[in-house]
C-alpha positions as a Markdown table, in Angstrom:
| # | Residue | x | y | z |
|---|---|---|---|---|
| 1 | Met | 0.0 | 0.0 | 0.0 |
| 2 | Lys | 1.3 | 3.4 | -1.0 |
| 3 | Lys | 1.2 | 6.0 | 1.8 |
| 4 | Ile | 1.5 | 9.7 | 1.4 |
| 5 | Gly | 2.2 | 12.5 | 3.8 |
| 6 | Tyr | 0.6 | 15.9 | 2.9 |
| 7 | Gln | -0.2 | 19.0 | 4.8 |
| 8 | Ile | -3.7 | 20.5 | 4.7 |
| 9 | Gln | -5.3 | 23.5 | 6.3 |
| 10 | Phe | -8.9 | 23.9 | 7.3 |
| 11 | Val | -11.1 | 25.9 | 9.6 |
| 12 | Leu | -12.7 | 24.0 | 12.5 |
| 13 | Leu | -14.6 | 25.6 | 15.4 |
| 14 | Gly | -13.4 | 29.0 | 14.2 |
| 15 | Met | -9.7 | 28.1 | 14.2 |
| 16 | Leu | -7.3 | 27.7 | 11.3 |
| 17 | Ile | -5.7 | 24.2 | 11.7 |
| 18 | Ser | -2.8 | 22.8 | 9.8 |
| 19 | Val | -2.1 | 19.0 | 10.0 |
| 20 | Val | 0.0 | 16.4 | 8.2 |
| 21 | Val | -2.1 | 13.5 | 6.9 |
| 22 | Asn | -0.5 | 10.1 | 6.6 |
| 23 | Ala | -2.9 | 7.9 | 4.7 |
| 24 | Gln | -3.1 | 5.6 | 1.8 |
| 25 | Gln | -3.3 | 7.5 | -1.5 |
| 26 | Ile | -6.5 | 6.5 | -3.3 |
| 27 | Gly | -7.5 | 7.4 | -6.8 |
| 28 | Asn | -11.3 | 7.9 | -7.0 |
| 29 | Pro | -13.5 | 6.4 | -8.1 |
| 30 | Val | -12.4 | 3.0 | -6.9 |
| 31 | Leu | -15.4 | 1.4 | -8.6 |
| 32 | Asn | -16.5 | 3.2 | -11.7 |
| 33 | His | -20.0 | 1.7 | -12.0 |
| 34 | Asp | -23.3 | 1.9 | -10.1 |
| 35 | Phe | -22.4 | 1.1 | -6.4 |
| 36 | Pro | -24.7 | 3.2 | -4.2 |
| 37 | Asp | -25.1 | 3.3 | -0.4 |
| 38 | Pro | -21.8 | 1.5 | 0.2 |
| 39 | Thr | -20.7 | -0.3 | 3.4 |
| 40 | Val | -17.0 | -1.2 | 3.6 |
| 41 | Ile | -15.7 | -3.4 | 6.3 |
| 42 | Asn | -12.1 | -4.6 | 7.1 |
| 43 | Val | -11.7 | -8.3 | 7.7 |
| 44 | Glu | -8.1 | -9.0 | 8.6 |
| 45 | Gly | -6.7 | -6.6 | 6.0 |
| 46 | Lys | -9.1 | -7.6 | 3.2 |
| 47 | Tyr | -11.9 | -5.2 | 2.4 |
| 48 | Tyr | -15.4 | -6.1 | 1.6 |
| 49 | Gly | -17.8 | -3.6 | 0.0 |
| 50 | Tyr | -21.6 | -4.0 | -0.1 |
| 51 | Ala | -24.1 | -1.9 | -2.0 |
| 52 | Thr | -27.6 | -1.4 | -3.3 |
| 53 | Asn | -29.0 | -3.7 | -6.0 |
| 54 | Ser | -27.8 | -3.3 | -9.5 |
| 55 | Val | -26.9 | -5.1 | -12.7 |
| 56 | Val | -23.1 | -5.7 | -13.0 |
| 57 | Asn | -21.5 | -7.5 | -15.9 |
| 58 | Gly | -25.0 | -8.4 | -17.1 |
| 59 | Lys | -26.1 | -10.0 | -13.9 |
| 60 | Tyr | -28.6 | -8.7 | -11.3 |
| 61 | Ala | -27.4 | -8.6 | -7.7 |
| 62 | His | -29.8 | -8.1 | -4.8 |
| 63 | Ile | -26.9 | -6.8 | -2.7 |
| 64 | Gln | -23.7 | -6.1 | -4.6 |
| 65 | Leu | -20.4 | -7.4 | -3.3 |
| 66 | Ala | -16.9 | -6.3 | -4.2 |
| 67 | Thr | -13.5 | -7.0 | -2.5 |
| 68 | Ser | -10.1 | -5.4 | -2.3 |
| 69 | Ala | -6.7 | -6.1 | -0.8 |
| 70 | Asp | -5.5 | -2.5 | -1.0 |
| 71 | Leu | -8.5 | -0.2 | -1.2 |
| 72 | Thr | -7.5 | 1.0 | -4.7 |
| 73 | His | -8.2 | -2.1 | -6.8 |
| 74 | Trp | -11.6 | -3.6 | -6.4 |
| 75 | Glu | -13.1 | -6.8 | -7.9 |
| 76 | Asp | -16.8 | -7.4 | -8.3 |
| 77 | Lys | -17.9 | -10.6 | -6.6 |
| 78 | Gly | -21.6 | -10.9 | -7.5 |
| 79 | Asp | -24.5 | -11.1 | -5.1 |
| 80 | Ala | -24.0 | -11.3 | -1.3 |
| 81 | Leu | -27.7 | -12.0 | -0.8 |
| 82 | Pro | -28.3 | -14.4 | -3.8 |
| 83 | Asn | -31.7 | -15.6 | -2.8 |
| 84 | Gly | -33.1 | -12.2 | -1.8 |
| 85 | Ala | -35.9 | -12.4 | 0.8 |
| 86 | Thr | -39.2 | -14.3 | 0.4 |
| 87 | Trp | -41.2 | -11.3 | 1.8 |
| 88 | Ala | -39.6 | -8.7 | -0.5 |
| 89 | Gly | -39.7 | -7.8 | -4.2 |
| 90 | Arg | -36.8 | -6.8 | -6.4 |
| 91 | Asp | -35.7 | -3.6 | -4.7 |
| 92 | Phe | -32.9 | -4.1 | -2.1 |
| 93 | Trp | -30.7 | -1.3 | -0.9 |
| 94 | Ala | -28.5 | 0.3 | 1.7 |
| 95 | Pro | -26.9 | -2.8 | 3.3 |
| 96 | His | -25.0 | -2.7 | 6.5 |
| 97 | Val | -22.8 | -5.6 | 7.6 |
| 98 | Ile | -21.4 | -6.2 | 11.1 |
| 99 | Tyr | -19.4 | -9.1 | 12.6 |
| 100 | Asn | -20.6 | -10.6 | 15.8 |
| 101 | Gln | -17.5 | -12.2 | 17.3 |
| 102 | Lys | -19.4 | -14.0 | 20.1 |
| 103 | Gln | -21.7 | -15.7 | 17.7 |
| 104 | Arg | -19.1 | -16.0 | 15.0 |
| 105 | Gln | -21.4 | -14.7 | 12.3 |
| 106 | Tyr | -21.8 | -11.8 | 10.0 |
| 107 | Val | -25.1 | -10.0 | 10.2 |
| 108 | Met | -26.5 | -8.0 | 7.3 |
| 109 | Phe | -29.2 | -5.4 | 7.7 |
| 110 | Phe | -30.8 | -4.2 | 4.5 |
| 111 | Ser | -33.7 | -2.2 | 3.1 |
| 112 | Ala | -36.3 | -3.8 | 0.8 |
| 113 | Arg | -39.7 | -3.3 | -0.5 |
| 114 | Ser | -42.4 | -5.5 | 0.9 |
| 115 | Lys | -44.6 | -7.7 | -1.4 |
| 116 | Thr | -47.7 | -7.0 | 0.8 |
| 117 | Lys | -50.1 | -4.1 | 0.3 |
| 118 | Asp | -50.1 | -3.1 | 4.0 |
| 119 | Met | -46.4 | -2.2 | 4.0 |
| 120 | Asp | -44.0 | -0.4 | 1.7 |
| 121 | Met | -40.4 | -0.3 | 2.8 |
| 122 | Cys | -38.9 | -2.6 | 5.4 |
| 123 | Ile | -35.6 | -3.5 | 7.1 |
| 124 | Gly | -34.5 | -7.1 | 6.8 |
| 125 | Val | -31.8 | -9.2 | 8.6 |
| 126 | Ala | -29.7 | -11.9 | 7.0 |
| 127 | Phe | -26.8 | -14.0 | 8.3 |
| 128 | Ala | -23.6 | -15.6 | 7.0 |
| 129 | Thr | -20.6 | -17.4 | 8.4 |
| 130 | Lys | -18.3 | -15.6 | 5.9 |
| 131 | Pro | -18.1 | -11.9 | 4.9 |
| 132 | Asp | -18.7 | -12.8 | 1.2 |
| 133 | Gly | -21.8 | -14.8 | 2.1 |
| 134 | Pro | -24.1 | -16.2 | 1.0 |
| 135 | Phe | -26.2 | -14.2 | 3.4 |
| 136 | Ile | -29.5 | -15.9 | 4.3 |
| 137 | Asp | -32.5 | -13.8 | 5.2 |
| 138 | Met | -34.3 | -14.7 | 8.5 |
| 139 | Gly | -37.6 | -15.0 | 6.7 |
| 140 | Thr | -39.6 | -11.9 | 7.9 |
| 141 | Pro | -38.8 | -8.2 | 8.1 |
| 142 | Leu | -37.5 | -6.7 | 11.3 |
| 143 | Ile | -39.6 | -3.6 | 10.9 |
| 144 | Gly | -41.8 | -2.1 | 8.1 |
| 145 | Gly | -44.5 | 0.4 | 7.4 |
| 146 | Lys | -45.9 | 2.8 | 4.9 |
| 147 | Gly | -43.6 | 5.1 | 3.0 |
| 148 | Tyr | -39.8 | 5.2 | 3.2 |
| 149 | Val | -39.4 | 5.7 | 7.0 |
| 150 | Asn | -38.0 | 2.2 | 7.7 |
| 151 | Ile | -34.8 | 2.2 | 5.5 |
| 152 | Asp | -31.1 | 2.8 | 5.8 |
| 153 | Pro | -30.1 | 0.6 | 8.8 |
| 154 | Cys | -26.8 | 0.9 | 10.7 |
| 155 | Ala | -26.1 | -1.6 | 13.6 |
| 156 | Ile | -23.5 | -1.3 | 16.2 |
| 157 | Ile | -22.4 | -3.2 | 19.3 |
| 158 | Asp | -21.9 | -0.4 | 21.9 |
| 159 | Pro | -18.3 | -0.6 | 23.0 |
| 160 | Lys | -19.3 | 0.6 | 26.5 |
| 161 | Ser | -22.3 | -1.5 | 27.3 |
| 162 | Gly | -22.2 | -4.3 | 24.8 |
| 163 | Lys | -25.8 | -3.5 | 23.7 |
| 164 | Lys | -26.8 | -4.2 | 20.1 |
| 165 | Leu | -28.3 | -1.0 | 18.7 |
| 166 | Leu | -29.9 | -0.2 | 15.4 |
| 167 | Tyr | -30.1 | 3.3 | 13.8 |
| 168 | Trp | -32.3 | 3.9 | 10.8 |
| 169 | Gly | -34.7 | 6.4 | 9.2 |
| 170 | Ser | -35.6 | 8.7 | 6.3 |
| 171 | Asp | -38.8 | 10.2 | 4.7 |
| 172 | His | -38.8 | 13.5 | 6.6 |
| 173 | Val | -38.9 | 12.0 | 10.1 |
| 174 | Pro | -36.0 | 11.8 | 12.6 |
| 175 | Ile | -33.3 | 9.2 | 12.6 |
| 176 | Asn | -34.1 | 6.7 | 15.4 |
| 177 | Val | -32.1 | 4.3 | 17.5 |
| 178 | Gln | -33.4 | 1.3 | 19.4 |
| 179 | Glu | -31.9 | -1.7 | 21.2 |
| 180 | Leu | -31.9 | -5.1 | 19.5 |
| 181 | Ser | -32.3 | -8.5 | 21.0 |
| 182 | Asp | -29.2 | -10.7 | 21.4 |
| 183 | Asp | -30.0 | -12.7 | 18.3 |
| 184 | Trp | -30.4 | -9.5 | 16.1 |
| 185 | Lys | -33.8 | -10.7 | 14.9 |
| 186 | Ser | -36.1 | -8.4 | 16.9 |
| 187 | Phe | -36.0 | -5.3 | 19.0 |
| 188 | Lys | -35.5 | -5.9 | 22.7 |
| 189 | Pro | -38.9 | -6.1 | 24.5 |
| 190 | Gly | -39.7 | -3.0 | 26.4 |
| 191 | Thr | -37.7 | -0.7 | 24.2 |
| 192 | Leu | -38.9 | 2.0 | 21.9 |
| 193 | Pro | -37.4 | 4.0 | 19.1 |
| 194 | Gln | -35.6 | 7.1 | 20.3 |
| 195 | Pro | -35.0 | 10.1 | 17.9 |
| 196 | Val | -31.4 | 11.2 | 17.7 |
| 197 | Val | -31.2 | 13.6 | 14.7 |
| 198 | Tyr | -34.1 | 15.6 | 13.3 |
| 199 | Pro | -34.7 | 16.9 | 9.7 |
| 200 | Ala | -35.2 | 20.6 | 8.8 |
| 201 | Arg | -32.8 | 21.9 | 11.4 |
| 202 | Glu | -30.4 | 23.5 | 9.0 |
| 203 | Lys | -30.7 | 25.5 | 5.8 |
| 204 | Ala | -29.0 | 23.1 | 3.4 |
| 205 | Tyr | -29.2 | 19.3 | 2.9 |
| 206 | Ser | -31.5 | 18.9 | 5.9 |
| 207 | Thr | -35.0 | 18.7 | 4.4 |
| 208 | Leu | -34.6 | 14.9 | 4.7 |
| 209 | Val | -32.0 | 13.1 | 6.8 |
| 210 | Glu | -31.1 | 9.5 | 6.3 |
| 211 | Gly | -28.2 | 7.0 | 5.8 |
| 212 | Pro | -26.9 | 7.0 | 9.5 |
| 213 | Trp | -23.5 | 5.5 | 10.4 |
| 214 | Val | -22.1 | 5.6 | 13.9 |
| 215 | Asp | -18.4 | 5.6 | 14.7 |
| 216 | Tyr | -17.0 | 5.5 | 18.2 |
| 217 | Asn | -13.8 | 7.5 | 18.7 |
| 218 | Lys | -12.2 | 8.7 | 22.0 |
| 219 | Gly | -15.3 | 8.7 | 24.1 |
| 220 | Tyr | -17.7 | 10.1 | 21.5 |
| 221 | Tyr | -20.3 | 8.5 | 19.3 |
| 222 | Tyr | -20.2 | 10.2 | 15.9 |
| 223 | Leu | -23.4 | 10.0 | 13.9 |
| 224 | Tyr | -22.7 | 10.5 | 10.2 |
| 225 | Tyr | -25.9 | 11.1 | 8.2 |
| 226 | Ser | -26.8 | 12.4 | 4.7 |
| 227 | Gly | -29.5 | 14.6 | 3.2 |
| 228 | Asp | -31.5 | 15.5 | 1.3 |
| 229 | Asn | -31.9 | 14.1 | -2.2 |
| 230 | Cys | -29.6 | 11.2 | -3.1 |
| 231 | Cys | -30.3 | 10.7 | -6.8 |
| 232 | Gly | -31.8 | 11.7 | -10.1 |
| 233 | Pro | -31.4 | 14.8 | -12.2 |
| 234 | His | -31.9 | 17.1 | -9.2 |
| 235 | Ala | -29.6 | 15.2 | -6.7 |
| 236 | Asn | -28.6 | 17.4 | -3.8 |
| 237 | Tyr | -26.8 | 15.3 | -1.2 |
| 238 | Ala | -24.1 | 15.8 | 1.4 |
| 239 | Val | -22.7 | 14.1 | 4.5 |
| 240 | Met | -23.2 | 15.8 | 7.9 |
| 241 | Val | -22.2 | 14.8 | 11.4 |
| 242 | Ala | -23.3 | 15.0 | 15.1 |
| 243 | Arg | -21.8 | 13.6 | 18.2 |
| 244 | Ala | -22.8 | 12.5 | 21.7 |
| 245 | Lys | -21.3 | 10.9 | 24.8 |
| 246 | Asn | -24.2 | 8.4 | 24.9 |
| 247 | Pro | -25.3 | 6.3 | 21.9 |
| 248 | Phe | -28.9 | 7.3 | 22.6 |
| 249 | Gly | -28.0 | 11.0 | 22.7 |
| 250 | Pro | -28.5 | 13.9 | 23.0 |
| 251 | Phe | -26.5 | 14.5 | 19.8 |
| 252 | Gln | -25.0 | 17.8 | 19.1 |
| 253 | Arg | -24.7 | 18.7 | 15.4 |
| 254 | Leu | -21.4 | 20.2 | 14.2 |
| 255 | Gly | -23.3 | 23.2 | 13.0 |
| 256 | Glu | -24.4 | 23.9 | 16.6 |
| 257 | Ala | -20.9 | 23.4 | 18.0 |
| 258 | Asn | -19.1 | 25.7 | 15.5 |
| 259 | Gly | -21.9 | 28.3 | 15.3 |
| 260 | Thr | -22.2 | 28.1 | 11.5 |
| 261 | Gly | -25.5 | 26.3 | 11.4 |
| 262 | Ser | -24.0 | 23.9 | 8.9 |
| 263 | Ser | -23.0 | 20.3 | 9.9 |
| 264 | Val | -21.7 | 19.4 | 6.4 |
| 265 | Ile | -18.3 | 17.6 | 6.2 |
| 266 | Leu | -18.6 | 16.4 | 2.6 |
| 267 | Glu | -20.4 | 18.0 | -0.3 |
| 268 | Lys | -20.2 | 18.6 | -4.0 |
| 269 | Asp | -17.1 | 20.1 | -5.7 |
| 270 | Glu | -15.9 | 20.6 | -9.2 |
| 271 | Asn | -15.3 | 16.8 | -9.6 |
| 272 | Trp | -18.1 | 15.1 | -7.7 |
| 273 | Leu | -21.8 | 15.8 | -7.2 |
| 274 | Ala | -24.2 | 14.6 | -4.4 |
| 275 | Pro | -21.7 | 12.7 | -2.3 |
| 276 | Gly | -23.2 | 10.7 | 0.6 |
| 277 | His | -24.6 | 7.7 | 2.3 |
| 278 | Asn | -21.3 | 6.8 | 3.8 |
| 279 | Ser | -19.6 | 4.1 | 5.9 |
| 280 | Ile | -16.6 | 4.6 | 8.2 |
| 281 | Phe | -13.9 | 2.0 | 8.6 |
| 282 | Arg | -10.3 | 1.6 | 9.6 |
| 283 | Asp | -7.3 | -0.1 | 8.0 |
| 284 | Asn | -4.9 | -2.4 | 9.9 |
| 285 | Asn | -2.8 | 0.7 | 10.9 |
| 286 | Gly | -5.8 | 2.3 | 12.5 |
| 287 | Asp | -6.2 | 5.0 | 9.8 |
| 288 | Val | -9.8 | 6.0 | 9.3 |
| 289 | Tyr | -11.6 | 6.2 | 5.9 |
| 290 | Ile | -15.0 | 7.1 | 4.6 |
| 291 | Ala | -16.6 | 5.2 | 1.8 |
| 292 | Tyr | -19.4 | 6.9 | 0.0 |
| 293 | His | -21.1 | 7.3 | -3.4 |
| 294 | Ala | -21.1 | 10.3 | -5.7 |
| 295 | Ile | -21.9 | 11.3 | -9.2 |
| 296 | Ser | -19.3 | 12.4 | -11.7 |
| 297 | Ala | -19.7 | 16.2 | -12.4 |
| 298 | Gln | -18.2 | 15.7 | -15.9 |
| 299 | His | -20.1 | 12.6 | -17.0 |
| 300 | Lys | -23.1 | 12.7 | -14.7 |
| 301 | Gly | -24.7 | 9.2 | -14.7 |
| 302 | Val | -24.6 | 6.7 | -11.9 |
| 303 | Arg | -23.5 | 6.8 | -8.3 |
| 304 | Val | -20.0 | 5.3 | -8.1 |
| 305 | Leu | -17.8 | 4.3 | -5.1 |
| 306 | Leu | -15.3 | 6.7 | -3.6 |
| 307 | Ile | -13.0 | 6.4 | -0.6 |
| 308 | Ser | -11.3 | 9.3 | 1.3 |
| 309 | Pro | -9.2 | 9.5 | 4.5 |
| 310 | Val | -10.8 | 11.0 | 7.6 |
| 311 | Ile | -9.0 | 12.6 | 10.6 |
| 312 | Tyr | -10.5 | 13.5 | 13.9 |
| 313 | Lys | -9.3 | 16.9 | 14.9 |
| 314 | Lys | -10.4 | 19.0 | 17.9 |
| 315 | Gly | -13.1 | 16.4 | 18.5 |
| 316 | Trp | -14.7 | 16.4 | 15.0 |
| 317 | Pro | -14.1 | 14.5 | 11.8 |
| 318 | Val | -12.5 | 16.1 | 8.7 |
| 319 | Val | -12.8 | 14.4 | 5.3 |
| 320 | Ile | -9.6 | 14.7 | 3.2 |
| 321 | Val | -10.6 | 15.1 | -0.4 |
| 322 | Lys | -7.7 | 15.2 | -2.8 |
| 323 | Ser | -8.2 | 16.8 | -6.2 |
């Protein structure tokens, strides 16, 4: 892996900060085809990427799978959820994969459209013994309802309490968190969804909030989320962040902390439009990266996979985008 050291300057909390970033040099996009809503995980130095359904090399995949040994060169590996789900139709998206060391299994949460008329979008759960699957759906949705409220899942094992938690949400309602049962297949009895981030609290990218991802770093839970229009000819998307000392909140948005009213840490530039729906992961050296999709400003078209380094400075993440 090629590492680079480069100096950047940025303003954070009203202060001009200069740092040297030592991270792998990555040429974006790392996958130049439709690969939306990416989750990337590190399994002993090999990277696995999962994404929303698409047709790749002439074959349909419910949940796309790609792998890499160096973060730069990626190989498509087909369908991580080859049998789909009996309760769902053809639409599958926004997968999240987590490894449960105690149970020695990989758990995939995903969004899918129900076949029944009384529900629209749902969140499903599937299991595998290997990161490349095949993942097997548990047979029923974890949660569902009308509209697009129940999509974009992100599960964590709380590093402090060991509780299994699920964050999710979209469709102009708050992003919620709720404790899961030990087997991941249901919510823990007696618990209720708790809102953590609300829409329409900022001027830009906040009409709708979705795509949560939680990263724990030095005592803080960082809730990354995206808004407000992921795709199509009028895509207007960006990544924002809030943080809390407790996984249930209260979460303080970056825009509240720095007084700007903007919590955006990644937005469009001259090269890329509508970046968002990210995941956060670390390499074997502990360097932090953000995987996300974006649309080429020159060629427009589909949402492709990009990866950029992240540093935590003065208690907040900064995405290092190299031109």
